[in-house]
N, CA and C atoms as an extended XYZ file, in Angstrom:
585
Properties=species:S:1:pos:R:3:atomname:S:1:resname:S:1:resid:I:1 pbc="F F F"
N       -28.051       15.806       -1.954 N   MET     1
C       -27.247       16.669       -2.788 CA  MET     1
C       -26.621       15.820       -3.883 C   MET     1
N       -26.900       16.119       -5.158 N   PRO     2
C       -26.361       15.300       -6.240 CA  PRO     2
C       -24.861       15.500       -6.397 C   PRO     2
N       -24.215       14.466       -6.830 N   ILE     3
C       -22.770       14.525       -7.051 CA  ILE     3
C       -22.547       14.962       -8.491 C   ILE     3
N       -21.765       16.032       -8.671 N   GLY     4
C       -21.511       16.541      -10.015 CA  GLY     4
C       -20.122       16.173      -10.481 C   GLY     4
N       -19.632       16.940      -11.421 N   GLU     5
C       -18.277       16.738      -11.940 CA  GLU     5
C       -17.269       17.000      -10.828 C   GLU     5
N       -16.225       16.189      -10.720 N   PRO     6
C       -15.221       16.428       -9.673 CA  PRO     6
C       -14.404       17.685       -9.991 C   PRO     6
N       -14.037       18.399       -8.902 N   LYS     7
C       -13.195       19.587       -9.056 CA  LYS     7
C       -11.756       19.126       -9.262 C   LYS     7
N       -10.987       19.961       -9.949 N   ASP     8
C        -9.575       19.594      -10.065 CA  ASP     8
C        -8.863       19.958       -8.766 C   ASP     8
N        -7.662       19.462       -8.571 N   LEU     9
C        -6.935       19.645       -7.318 CA  LEU     9
C        -6.644       21.109       -7.026 C   LEU     9
N        -6.428       21.919       -8.046 N   THR    10
C        -6.152       23.347       -7.825 CA  THR    10
C        -7.358       24.027       -7.193 C   THR    10
N        -8.563       23.700       -7.656 N   GLN    11
C        -9.770       24.280       -7.070 CA  GLN    11
C        -9.938       23.838       -5.613 C   GLN    11
N        -9.627       22.590       -5.341 N   CYS    12
C        -9.725       22.090       -3.967 CA  CYS    12
C        -8.722       22.794       -3.059 C   CYS    12
N        -7.493       23.003       -3.537 N   GLN    13
C        -6.492       23.713       -2.744 CA  GLN    13
C        -6.934       25.149       -2.481 C   GLN    13
N        -7.501       25.798       -3.522 N   ARG    14
C        -7.968       27.177       -3.371 CA  ARG    14
C        -9.044       27.289       -2.293 C   ARG    14
N        -9.884       26.270       -2.183 N   PHE    15
C       -10.937       26.287       -1.166 CA  PHE    15
C       -10.329       26.469        0.220 C   PHE    15
N        -9.174       25.812        0.480 N   PHE    16
C        -8.539       25.910        1.792 CA  PHE    16
C        -7.602       27.108        1.903 C   PHE    16
N        -6.926       27.446        0.847 N   LEU    17
C        -5.933       28.517        0.906 CA  LEU    17
C        -6.540       29.904        0.705 C   LEU    17
N        -7.661       29.995        0.016 N   GLU    18
C        -8.311       31.284       -0.238 CA  GLU    18
C        -9.785       31.201        0.163 C   GLU    18
N       -10.071       31.101        1.452 N   PRO    19
C       -11.465       30.941        1.895 CA  PRO    19
C       -12.308       32.169        1.529 C   PRO    19
N       -13.557       31.911        1.122 N   GLN    20
C       -14.459       32.985        0.701 CA  GLN    20
C       -15.352       33.484        1.841 C   GLN    20
N       -15.645       32.634        2.806 N   HIS    21
C       -16.535       33.003        3.899 CA  HIS    21
C       -15.718       33.377        5.135 C   HIS    21
N       -16.221       34.342        5.907 N   SER    22
C       -15.459       34.855        7.051 CA  SER    22
C       -15.173       33.770        8.097 C   SER    22
N       -16.142       32.902        8.382 N   LYS    23
C       -15.914       31.853        9.385 CA  LYS    23
C       -14.863       30.848        8.905 C   LYS    23
N       -14.898       30.522        7.625 N   GLN    24
C       -13.890       29.600        7.100 CA  GLN    24
C       -12.510       30.269        7.125 C   GLN    24
N       -12.480       31.571        6.828 N   ARG    25
C       -11.204       32.303        6.868 CA  ARG    25
C       -10.629       32.286        8.283 C   ARG    25
N       -11.485       32.504        9.286 N   GLN    26
C       -11.023       32.442       10.673 CA  GLN    26
C       -10.489       31.046       11.003 C   GLN    26
N       -11.228       30.034       10.579 N   TYR    27
C       -10.824       28.660       10.851 CA  TYR    27
C        -9.455       28.369       10.252 C   TYR    27
N        -9.259       28.705        8.967 N   GLU    28
C        -7.992       28.414        8.291 CA  GLU    28
C        -6.835       29.194        8.920 C   GLU    28
N        -7.093       30.440        9.290 N   ALA    29
C        -6.032       31.244        9.912 CA  ALA    29
C        -5.636       30.657       11.266 C   ALA    29
N        -6.624       30.308       12.071 N   LEU    30
C        -6.331       29.735       13.394 CA  LEU    30
C        -5.648       28.375       13.259 C   LEU    30
N        -6.089       27.561       12.299 N   ARG    31
C        -5.461       26.256       12.088 CA  ARG    31
C        -3.995       26.437       11.703 C   ARG    31
N        -3.724       27.382       10.821 N   ARG    32
C        -2.333       27.591       10.395 CA  ARG    32
C        -1.472       28.069       11.570 C   ARG    32
N        -2.029       28.904       12.430 N   TYR    33
C        -1.267       29.422       13.570 CA  TYR    33
C        -1.056       28.347       14.639 C   TYR    33
N        -2.130       27.639       15.019 N   PHE    34
C        -2.027       26.681       16.125 CA  PHE    34
C        -1.485       25.324       15.689 C   PHE    34
N        -1.836       24.846       14.501 N   VAL    35
C        -1.417       23.499       14.081 CA  VAL    35
C        -0.081       23.550       13.354 C   VAL    35
N         0.017       24.448       12.377 N   GLU    36
C         1.265       24.537       11.614 CA  GLU    36
C         2.321       25.388       12.320 C   GLU    36
N         1.926       26.053       13.417 N   GLU    37
C         2.820       26.877       14.239 CA  GLU    37
C         3.544       27.949       13.414 C   GLU    37
N         2.793       28.590       12.516 N   ARG    38
C         3.341       29.690       11.720 CA  ARG    38
C         3.323       30.949       12.571 C   ARG    38
N         4.218       31.907       12.349 N   PRO    39
C         4.234       33.158       13.122 CA  PRO    39
C         2.933       33.946       12.903 C   PRO    39
N         2.462       34.611       13.962 N   SER    40
C         1.175       35.318       13.889 CA  SER    40
C         1.203       36.437       12.844 C   SER    40
N         2.364       37.125       12.691 N   GLN    41
C         2.447       38.202       11.698 CA  GLN    41
C         2.246       37.645       10.288 C   GLN    41
N         2.822       36.503       10.032 N   GLU    42
C         2.718       35.879        8.708 CA  GLU    42
C         1.280       35.441        8.424 C   GLU    42
N         0.650       34.804        9.419 N   VAL    43
C        -0.719       34.328        9.250 CA  VAL    43
C        -1.672       35.508        9.066 C   VAL    43
N        -1.485       36.558        9.877 N   ALA    44
C        -2.354       37.736        9.773 CA  ALA    44
C        -2.261       38.341        8.370 C   ALA    44
N        -1.048       38.477        7.846 N   ALA    45
C        -0.867       39.055        6.509 CA  ALA    45
C        -1.466       38.148        5.436 C   ALA    45
N        -1.325       36.829        5.581 N   ALA    46
C        -1.816       35.904        4.566 CA  ALA    46
C        -3.337       35.903        4.473 C   ALA    46
N        -4.021       36.140        5.586 N   PHE    47
C        -5.480       36.075        5.583 CA  PHE    47
C        -6.144       37.452        5.693 C   PHE    47
N        -5.368       38.519        5.569 N   GLY    48
C        -5.935       39.859        5.521 CA  GLY    48
C        -6.332       40.446        6.862 C   GLY    48
N        -5.726       39.981        7.946 N   TYR    49
C        -5.986       40.542        9.272 CA  TYR    49
C        -4.861       41.505        9.623 C   TYR    49
N        -5.147       42.477       10.480 N   THR    50
C        -4.055       43.246       11.079 CA  THR    50
C        -3.496       42.375       12.200 C   THR    50
N        -2.290       42.673       12.636 N   GLU    51
C        -1.681       41.860       13.700 CA  GLU    51
C        -2.507       41.931       14.975 C   GLU    51
N        -3.001       43.121       15.288 N   GLY    52
C        -3.807       43.284       16.506 CA  GLY    52
C        -5.112       42.515       16.446 C   GLY    52
N        -5.815       42.595       15.311 N   SER    53
C        -7.095       41.886       15.217 CA  SER    53
C        -6.891       40.377       15.220 C   SER    53
N        -5.779       39.903       14.663 N   PHE    54
C        -5.522       38.455       14.691 CA  PHE    54
C        -5.213       37.992       16.112 C   PHE    54
N        -4.502       38.821       16.893 N   ARG    55
C        -4.257       38.474       18.301 CA  ARG    55
C        -5.576       38.385       19.061 C   ARG    55
N        -6.493       39.316       18.786 N   VAL    56
C        -7.809       39.283       19.439 CA  VAL    56
C        -8.561       38.016       19.045 C   VAL    56
N        -8.502       37.639       17.754 N   LEU    57
C        -9.151       36.417       17.283 CA  LEU    57
C        -8.607       35.189       18.009 C   LEU    57
N        -7.273       35.123       18.176 N   CYS    58
C        -6.648       33.999       18.900 CA  CYS    58
C        -7.081       33.998       20.358 C   CYS    58
N        -7.126       35.174       20.971 N   HIS    59
C        -7.529       35.309       22.370 CA  HIS    59
C        -8.954       34.783       22.555 C   HIS    59
N        -9.884       35.206       21.686 N   GLN    60
C       -11.271       34.767       21.790 CA  GLN    60
C       -11.405       33.263       21.550 C   GLN    60
N       -10.644       32.736       20.596 N   PHE    61
C       -10.711       31.311       20.292 CA  PHE    61
C       -10.253       30.470       21.483 C   PHE    61
N        -9.192       30.911       22.158 N   ARG    62
C        -8.660       30.144       23.289 CA  ARG    62
C        -9.618       30.147       24.475 C   ARG    62
N       -10.493       31.139       24.577 N   ARG    63
C       -11.416       31.227       25.709 CA  ARG    63
C       -12.833       30.772       25.371 C   ARG    63
N       -13.084       30.448       24.110 N   ASP    64
C       -14.412       29.996       23.703 CA  ASP    64
C       -14.535       28.503       24.006 C   ASP    64
N       -15.464       28.097       24.894 N   PRO    65
C       -15.555       26.676       25.261 CA  PRO    65
C       -15.976       25.782       24.088 C   PRO    65
N       -16.813       26.284       23.193 N   GLU    66
C       -17.270       25.482       22.055 CA  GLU    66
C       -17.277       26.342       20.794 C   GLU    66
N       -16.116       26.525       20.175 N   PRO    67
C       -16.100       27.354       18.962 CA  PRO    67
C       -16.880       26.684       17.831 C   PRO    67
N       -17.704       27.489       17.165 N   ALA    68
C       -18.529       26.962       16.073 CA  ALA    68
C       -18.171       27.699       14.790 C   ALA    68
N       -17.669       26.965       13.805 N   PHE    69
C       -17.256       27.593       12.551 CA  PHE    69
C       -18.185       27.278       11.391 C   PHE    69
N       -18.691       26.075       11.324 N   PHE    70
C       -19.432       25.675       10.143 CA  PHE    70
C       -20.882       25.297       10.441 C   PHE    70
N       -21.437       25.863       11.506 N   LEU    71
C       -22.832       25.603       11.825 CA  LEU    71
C       -23.712       26.571       11.049 C   LEU    71
N       -24.860       26.096       10.622 N   THR    72
C       -25.813       26.945        9.922 CA  THR    72
C       -26.656       27.672       10.958 C   THR    72
N       -26.734       28.969       10.830 N   ALA    73
C       -27.529       29.756       11.776 CA  ALA    73
C       -29.007       29.543       11.497 C   ALA    73
N       -29.755       29.271       12.552 N   HIS    74
C       -31.196       29.091       12.424 CA  HIS    74
C       -31.867       30.406       12.780 C   HIS    74
N       -32.667       30.962       11.880 N   PRO    75
C       -33.328       32.233       12.199 CA  PRO    75
C       -34.309       32.059       13.341 C   PRO    75
N       -34.489       33.118       14.109 N   GLY    76
C       -35.411       33.088       15.236 CA  GLY    76
C       -36.854       33.107       14.769 C   GLY    76
N       -37.771       33.113       15.717 N   PRO    77
C       -39.195       33.097       15.343 CA  PRO    77
C       -39.565       34.378       14.599 C   PRO    77
N       -40.429       34.222       13.601 N   ARG    78
C       -40.844       35.371       12.805 CA  ARG    78
C       -42.125       36.000       13.351 C   ARG    78
N       -42.703       35.396       14.364 N   THR    79
C       -43.897       35.969       14.977 CA  THR    79
C       -43.576       36.362       16.408 C   THR    79
N       -44.375       37.279       16.929 N   GLN    80
C       -44.225       37.687       18.318 CA  GLN    80
C       -45.511       37.309       19.036 C   GLN    80
N       -45.449       36.323       19.925 N   PRO    81
C       -46.669       35.767       20.531 CA  PRO    81
C       -47.537       36.814       21.242 C   PRO    81
N       -46.923       37.751       21.961 N   LYS    82
C       -47.719       38.748       22.695 CA  LYS    82
C       -48.489       39.641       21.733 C   LYS    82
N       -47.799       40.087       20.674 N   LYS    83
C       -48.473       40.936       19.696 CA  LYS    83
C       -49.570       40.159       18.968 C   LYS    83
N       -49.258       38.913       18.613 N   SER    84
C       -50.238       38.102       17.891 CA  SER    84
C       -51.486       37.860       18.735 C   SER    84
N       -51.307       37.627       20.042 N   ALA    85
C       -52.437       37.365       20.931 CA  ALA    85
C       -53.322       38.601       21.088 C   ALA    85
N       -52.728       39.773       21.034 N   ALA    86
C       -53.479       41.013       21.267 CA  ALA    86
C       -53.966       41.669       19.983 C   ALA    86
N       -53.584       41.143       18.836 N   ARG    87
C       -53.877       41.798       17.549 CA  ARG    87
C       -55.375       42.056       17.352 C   ARG    87
N       -56.227       41.072       17.605 N   ALA    88
C       -57.671       41.233       17.378 CA  ALA    88
C       -58.250       42.307       18.299 C   ALA    88
N       -57.824       42.304       19.559 N   LEU    89
C       -58.329       43.293       20.511 CA  LEU    89
C       -57.847       44.697       20.139 C   LEU    89
N       -56.595       44.810       19.699 N   ILE    90
C       -56.066       46.114       19.282 CA  ILE    90
C       -56.888       46.655       18.111 C   ILE    90
N       -57.196       45.798       17.153 N   GLU    91
C       -57.986       46.210       15.989 CA  GLU    91
C       -59.386       46.647       16.420 C   GLU    91
N       -59.994       45.880       17.304 N   GLN    92
C       -61.347       46.201       17.783 CA  GLN    92
C       -61.368       47.551       18.505 C   GLN    92
N       -60.385       47.786       19.379 N   LEU    93
C       -60.342       49.047       20.127 CA  LEU    93
C       -60.054       50.237       19.225 C   LEU    93
N       -59.221       50.065       18.196 N   ARG    94
C       -58.947       51.184       17.299 CA  ARG    94
C       -60.182       51.533       16.482 C   ARG    94
N       -60.978       50.519       16.115 N   LYS    95
C       -62.215       50.787       15.378 CA  LYS    95
C       -63.200       51.574       16.234 C   LYS    95
N       -63.027       51.510       17.563 N   GLN    96
C       -63.847       52.313       18.481 CA  GLN    96
C       -63.193       53.666       18.748 C   GLN    96
N       -62.151       53.984       17.967 N   ASN    97
C       -61.474       55.284       18.005 CA  ASN    97
C       -60.645       55.508       19.272 C   ASN    97
N       -60.083       54.447       19.843 N   HIS    98
C       -59.208       54.582       21.011 CA  HIS    98
C       -57.784       54.889       20.552 C   HIS    98
N       -57.098       55.685       21.347 N   SER    99
C       -55.713       56.045       21.014 CA  SER    99
C       -54.771       54.899       21.370 C   SER    99
N       -53.535       55.022       20.953 N   VAL   100
C       -52.510       54.015       21.241 CA  VAL   100
C       -52.364       53.831       22.752 C   VAL   100
N       -52.365       54.946       23.497 N   TYR   101
C       -52.172       54.877       24.945 CA  TYR   101
C       -53.380       54.251       25.635 C   TYR   101
N       -54.579       54.550       25.144 N   GLU   102
C       -55.778       53.944       25.714 CA  GLU   102
C       -55.808       52.442       25.439 C   GLU   102
N       -55.376       52.049       24.261 N   ILE   103
C       -55.329       50.612       23.925 CA  ILE   103
C       -54.309       49.908       24.809 C   ILE   103
N       -53.134       50.519       24.996 N   ALA   104
C       -52.103       49.919       25.854 CA  ALA   104
C       -52.612       49.762       27.280 C   ALA   104
N       -53.366       50.758       27.771 N   GLU   105
C       -53.930       50.680       29.123 CA  GLU   105
C       -54.985       49.572       29.210 C   GLU   105
N       -55.816       49.444       28.180 N   ALA   106
C       -56.841       48.392       28.169 CA  ALA   106
C       -56.201       47.004       28.141 C   ALA   106
N       -55.132       46.855       27.366 N   LEU   107
C       -54.433       45.557       27.324 CA  LEU   107
C       -53.827       45.225       28.681 C   LEU   107
N       -53.302       46.231       29.346 N   LYS   108
C       -52.698       46.019       30.671 CA  LYS   108
C       -53.767       45.550       31.666 C   LYS   108
N       -54.946       46.160       31.596 N   GLU   109
C       -56.040       45.777       32.503 CA  GLU   109
C       -56.521       44.349       32.243 C   GLU   109
N       -56.393       43.888       31.001 N   ARG   110
C       -56.858       42.542       30.645 CA  ARG   110
C       -55.768       41.483       30.786 C   ARG   110
N       -54.604       41.868       31.266 N   GLY   111
C       -53.546       40.890       31.537 CA  GLY   111
C       -52.663       40.545       30.354 C   GLY   111
N       -52.755       41.296       29.263 N   THR   112
C       -51.859       41.091       28.113 CA  THR   112
C       -51.147       42.411       27.813 C   THR   112
N       -50.254       42.834       28.708 N   PRO   113
C       -49.664       44.160       28.549 CA  PRO   113
C       -48.757       44.261       27.321 C   PRO   113
N       -48.903       45.379       26.618 N   LEU   114
C       -48.028       45.749       25.508 CA  LEU   114
C       -47.727       47.227       25.659 C   LEU   114
N       -46.543       47.621       25.285 N   SER   115
C       -46.197       49.037       25.355 CA  SER   115
C       -46.933       49.796       24.263 C   SER   115
N       -46.998       51.118       24.433 N   ALA   116
C       -47.642       51.962       23.418 CA  ALA   116
C       -46.907       51.838       22.083 C   ALA   116
N       -45.595       51.676       22.127 N   THR   117
C       -44.811       51.515       20.900 CA  THR   117
C       -45.209       50.236       20.176 C   THR   117
N       -45.358       49.138       20.917 N   ALA   118
C       -45.748       47.860       20.304 CA  ALA   118
C       -47.156       47.947       19.731 C   ALA   118
N       -48.053       48.631       20.439 N   VAL   119
C       -49.420       48.808       19.936 CA  VAL   119
C       -49.382       49.596       18.629 C   VAL   119
N       -48.559       50.654       18.592 N   GLY   120
C       -48.421       51.446       17.369 CA  GLY   120
C       -47.900       50.617       16.201 C   GLY   120
N       -46.961       49.703       16.478 N   GLU   121
C       -46.423       48.834       15.420 CA  GLU   121
C       -47.507       47.912       14.865 C   GLU   121
N       -48.329       47.340       15.757 N   VAL   122
C       -49.407       46.455       15.315 CA  VAL   122
C       -50.408       47.244       14.470 C   VAL   122
N       -50.739       48.453       14.916 N   LEU   123
C       -51.700       49.273       14.166 CA  LEU   123
C       -51.165       49.615       12.778 C   LEU   123
N       -49.864       49.894       12.667 N   ARG   124
C       -49.270       50.159       11.349 CA  ARG   124
C       -49.337       48.923       10.468 C   ARG   124
N       -49.056       47.745       11.060 N   GLU   125
C       -49.132       46.500       10.298 CA  GLU   125
C       -50.551       46.238        9.797 C   GLU   125
N       -51.544       46.638       10.612 N   LEU   126
C       -52.942       46.450       10.238 CA  LEU   126
C       -53.422       47.523        9.259 C   LEU   126
N       -52.620       48.543        9.023 N   GLY   127
C       -52.967       49.578        8.053 CA  GLY   127
C       -53.693       50.777        8.628 C   GLY   127
N       -53.707       50.937        9.943 N   PHE   128
C       -54.369       52.083       10.557 CA  PHE   128
C       -53.440       53.294       10.550 C   PHE   128
N       -53.992       54.449       10.225 N   ALA   129
C       -53.234       55.699       10.284 CA  ALA   129
C       -53.314       56.246       11.708 C   ALA   129
N       -52.350       57.082       12.113 N   PRO   130
C       -52.433       57.683       13.447 CA  PRO   130
C       -53.678       58.557       13.569 C   PRO   130
N       -54.258       58.594       14.768 N   LEU   131
C       -55.410       59.458       15.012 CA  LEU   131
C       -54.964       60.912       15.029 C   LEU   131
N       -55.844       61.835       14.617 N   PRO   132
C       -55.480       63.256       14.756 CA  PRO   132
C       -55.409       63.626       16.237 C   PRO   132
N       -54.605       64.617       16.540 N   ARG   133
C       -54.431       65.032       17.933 CA  ARG   133
C       -55.760       65.542       18.486 C   ARG   133
N       -56.111       65.090       19.682 N   ARG   134
C       -57.389       65.460       20.288 CA  ARG   134
C       -57.250       66.696       21.152 C   ARG   134
N       -58.343       67.441       21.279 N   LEU   135
C       -58.397       68.555       22.228 CA  LEU   135
C       -58.556       67.983       23.626 C   LEU   135
N       -58.238       68.758       24.635 N   ASP   136
C       -58.355       68.284       26.018 CA  ASP   136
C       -59.788       67.872       26.341 C   ASP   136
N       -60.783       68.585       25.777 N   GLU   137
C       -62.180       68.261       26.062 CA  GLU   137
C       -62.578       66.910       25.462 C   GLU   137
N       -61.902       66.500       24.403 N   GLU   138
C       -62.234       65.252       23.721 CA  GLU   138
C       -61.579       64.025       24.350 C   GLU   138
N       -60.619       64.239       25.228 N   ARG   139
C       -59.895       63.123       25.842 CA  ARG   139
C       -60.734       62.513       26.961 C   ARG   139
N       -60.521       61.235       27.264 N   PRO   140
C       -61.280       60.613       28.358 CA  PRO   140
C       -60.912       61.240       29.701 C   PRO   140
N       -61.838       61.098       30.651 N   GLU   141
C       -61.626       61.679       31.970 CA  GLU   141
C       -60.545       60.908       32.725 C   GLU   141
N       -59.433       61.552       32.927 N   VAL   142
C       -58.339       61.008       33.730 CA  VAL   142
C       -57.801       62.151       34.571 C   VAL   142
N       -57.136       61.862       35.678 N   PRO   143
C       -56.566       62.959       36.466 CA  PRO   143
C       -55.583       63.767       35.621 C   PRO   143
N       -55.745       65.086       35.671 N   ARG   144
C       -54.881       65.980       34.900 CA  ARG   144
C       -54.257       67.002       35.831 C   ARG   144
N       -53.214       67.680       35.387 N   PRO   145
C       -52.647       68.751       36.210 CA  PRO   145
C       -53.678       69.855       36.425 C   PRO   145
N       -53.650       70.438       37.600 N   THR   146
C       -54.573       71.525       37.903 CA  THR   146
C       -53.849       72.852       37.815 C   THR   146
N       -54.609       73.909       37.582 N   VAL   147
C       -54.055       75.258       37.524 CA  VAL   147
C       -54.241       75.885       38.892 C   VAL   147
N       -53.166       76.240       39.524 N   GLU   148
C       -53.204       76.834       40.861 CA  GLU   148
C       -52.926       78.326       40.752 C   GLU   148
N       -53.425       79.117       41.721 N   PRO   149
C       -53.158       80.555       41.672 CA  PRO   149
C       -51.668       80.831       41.856 C   PRO   149
N       -51.213       81.862       41.181 N   VAL   150
C       -49.803       82.238       41.231 CA  VAL   150
C       -49.709       83.642       41.802 C   VAL   150
N       -48.699       83.900       42.619 N   ALA   151
C       -48.504       85.224       43.193 CA  ALA   151
C       -48.175       86.217       42.088 C   ALA   151
N       -48.698       87.437       42.234 N   ASP   152
C       -48.440       88.485       41.256 CA  ASP   152
C       -47.116       89.147       41.619 C   ASP   152
N       -46.116       88.984       40.796 N   ALA   153
C       -44.788       89.516       41.085 CA  ALA   153
C       -44.773       91.035       41.078 C   ALA   153
N       -45.757       91.660       40.429 N   ARG   154
C       -45.783       93.132       40.394 CA  ARG   154
C       -46.128       93.711       41.750 C   ARG   154
N       -46.695       92.909       42.651 N   ALA   155
C       -47.072       93.401       43.977 CA  ALA   155
C       -45.871       93.507       44.914 C   ALA   155
N       -44.773       92.911       44.569 N   PHE   156
C       -43.599       92.956       45.433 CA  PHE   156
C       -42.746       94.174       45.114 C   PHE   156
N       -42.130       94.733       46.137 N   SER   157
C       -41.266       95.902       45.956 CA  SER   157
C       -39.843       95.489       46.282 C   SER   157
N       -38.923       95.969       45.472 N   LEU   158
C       -37.512       95.650       45.706 CA  LEU   158
C       -36.776       96.788       46.399 C   LEU   158
N       -37.488       97.827       46.843 N   THR   159
C       -36.831       98.930       47.551 CA  THR   159
C       -36.526       98.492       48.971 C   THR   159
N       -35.379       98.962       49.556 N   PRO   160
C       -35.025       98.554       50.928 CA  PRO   160
C       -36.041       99.093       51.925 C   PRO   160
N       -36.354       98.260       52.906 N   ARG   161
C       -37.297       98.655       53.951 CA  ARG   161
C       -36.654       98.469       55.303 C   ARG   161
N       -37.136       99.188       56.256 N   ARG   162
C       -36.594       99.104       57.608 CA  ARG   162
C       -37.541       98.290       58.474 C   ARG   162
N       -36.990       97.285       59.147 N   PHE   163
C       -37.788       96.434       60.014 CA  PHE   163
C       -37.456       96.760       61.459 C   PHE   163
N       -38.427       96.698       62.345 N   PRO   164
C       -38.109       96.962       63.759 CA  PRO   164
C       -37.247       95.836       64.308 C   PRO   164
N       -36.267       96.169       65.173 N   PRO   165
C       -35.408       95.117       65.717 CA  PRO   165
C       -36.183       94.182       66.639 C   PRO   165
N       -35.840       92.921       66.603 N   ALA   166
C       -36.445       91.932       67.488 CA  ALA   166
C       -35.805       92.047       68.850 C   ALA   166
N       -36.429       91.470       69.836 N   ALA   167
C       -35.906       91.530       71.203 CA  ALA   167
C       -34.530       90.905       71.246 C   ALA   167
N       -33.553       91.621       71.830 N   GLY   168
C       -32.207       91.100       71.967 CA  GLY   168
C       -31.317       91.431       70.783 C   GLY   168
N       -31.881       91.998       69.704 N   ASP   169
C       -31.047       92.372       68.564 CA  ASP   169
C       -30.374       93.699       68.837 C   ASP   169
N       -29.489       94.089       67.989 N   CYS   170
C       -28.772       95.348       68.174 CA  CYS   170
C       -29.701       96.512       67.881 C   CYS   170
N       -29.371       97.663       68.343 N   SER   171
C       -30.229       98.826       68.178 CA  SER   171
C       -29.697       99.771       67.103 C   SER   171
N       -28.837       99.293       66.236 N   CYS   172
C       -28.320      100.160       65.188 CA  CYS   172
C       -29.402      100.392       64.134 C   CYS   172
N       -29.190      101.317       63.246 N   SER   173
C       -30.215      101.697       62.274 CA  SER   173
C       -30.115      100.904       60.966 C   SER   173
N       -29.357       99.828       60.962 N   SER   174
C       -29.202       99.043       59.738 CA  SER   174
C       -30.482       98.271       59.448 C   SER   174
N       -30.896       98.227       58.161 N   PRO   175
C       -32.090       97.421       57.847 CA  PRO   175
C       -31.834       95.921       57.952 C   PRO   175
N       -30.580       95.509       58.077 N   ILE   176
C       -30.240       94.087       58.171 CA  ILE   176
C       -29.725       93.816       59.566 C   ILE   176
N       -30.142       92.726       60.164 N   SER   177
C       -29.733       92.378       61.521 CA  SER   177
C       -28.229       92.145       61.578 C   SER   177
N       -27.620       92.535       62.687 N   CYS   178
C       -26.175       92.368       62.848 CA  CYS   178
C       -25.774       90.904       62.934 C   CYS   178
N       -26.708       90.043       63.245 N   THR   179
C       -26.373       88.629       63.365 CA  THR   179
C       -26.378       87.938       62.010 C   THR   179
N       -26.826       88.642       60.969 N   SER   180
C       -26.856       88.023       59.652 CA  SER   180
C       -25.463       88.013       59.035 C   SER   180
N       -25.337       87.421       57.915 N   ILE   181
C       -24.049       87.351       57.228 CA  ILE   181
C       -23.637       88.754       56.824 C   ILE   181
N       -22.376       89.041       56.942 N   SER   182
C       -21.910       90.400       56.658 CA  SER   182
C       -22.049       90.731       55.185 C   SER   182
N       -22.401       91.972       54.921 N   ILE   183
C       -22.450       92.478       53.556 CA  ILE   183
C       -21.552       93.694       53.470 C   ILE   183
N       -21.380       94.235       52.276 N   ARG   184
C       -20.402       95.307       52.074 CA  ARG   184
C       -20.651       96.531       52.952 C   ARG   184
N       -21.896       96.981       53.077 N   SER   185
C       -22.149       98.244       53.762 CA  SER   185
C       -22.157       98.121       55.283 C   SER   185
N       -22.328       96.924       55.810 N   HIS   186
C       -22.451       96.784       57.260 CA  HIS   186
C       -21.893       95.436       57.694 C   HIS   186
N       -20.993       95.438       58.604 N   ARG   187
C       -20.419       94.201       59.118 CA  ARG   187
C       -20.737       94.116       60.616 C   ARG   187
N       -20.940       92.896       61.153 N   PRO   188
C       -21.279       92.769       62.574 CA  PRO   188
C       -20.249       93.405       63.489 C   PRO   188
N       -18.970       93.417       63.093 N   SER   189
C       -17.943       93.976       63.972 CA  SER   189
C       -18.062       95.484       64.113 C   SER   189
N       -18.752       96.163       63.178 N   THR   190
C       -18.889       97.619       63.254 CA  THR   190
C       -20.173       98.048       63.929 C   THR   190
N       -20.970       97.116       64.355 N   CYS   191
C       -22.230       97.446       65.007 CA  CYS   191
C       -21.954       98.070       66.374 C   CYS   191
N       -22.509       99.267       66.658 N   PRO   192
C       -22.211       99.915       67.954 CA  PRO   192
C       -22.714       99.136       69.137 C   PRO   192
N       -23.772       98.366       68.987 N   ALA   193
C       -24.308       97.605       70.127 CA  ALA   193
C       -23.406       96.443       70.485 C   ALA   193
N       -22.573       95.985       69.584 N   ARG   194
C       -21.735       94.808       69.852 CA  ARG   194
C       -20.383       95.214       70.396 C   ARG   194
N       -20.058       96.479       70.431 N   ARG   195
C       -18.731       96.901       70.906 CA  ARG   195
C       -18.625       96.822       72.384 C   ARG   195
């Protein structure tokens, strides 16, 4: 880094008293509170914090084992190894007109599993458009739900019917057994056989 013209003292003071970056602002505020022992309300007002947020900042600083203020953040990897490893196979399978779900299943069988969402992302990056929706006849043979017969509700009657009493039941003429839960028209206590 080349050395340029020296800054005047006012500019140097401003660097510490009016920090431009959030991490430097936190550092200067905490230094003023802990080193210069200034009141928290005063420090919070000077650096643009509310009193509550400055208390939280102090709380976090006291519990952080290694506070880092001036470290440069290193960006993470820009590639995704799993996607990169499967990219050629995904392209090959799409050229054979396989769907996202079929490609994800094929990758799983080959030991490089990717979700259908990840496969879709790779296909978009490669410039493939989504396949049109297929008819059931056009889909590969896989177990599907079956259609089972359903009872015809029109065959049932909701009119009250009389059932013959079972052995040991009461002999009253009620269509409902006296041992069942009581209903408005007939209660077990009014059954003549139980008296």
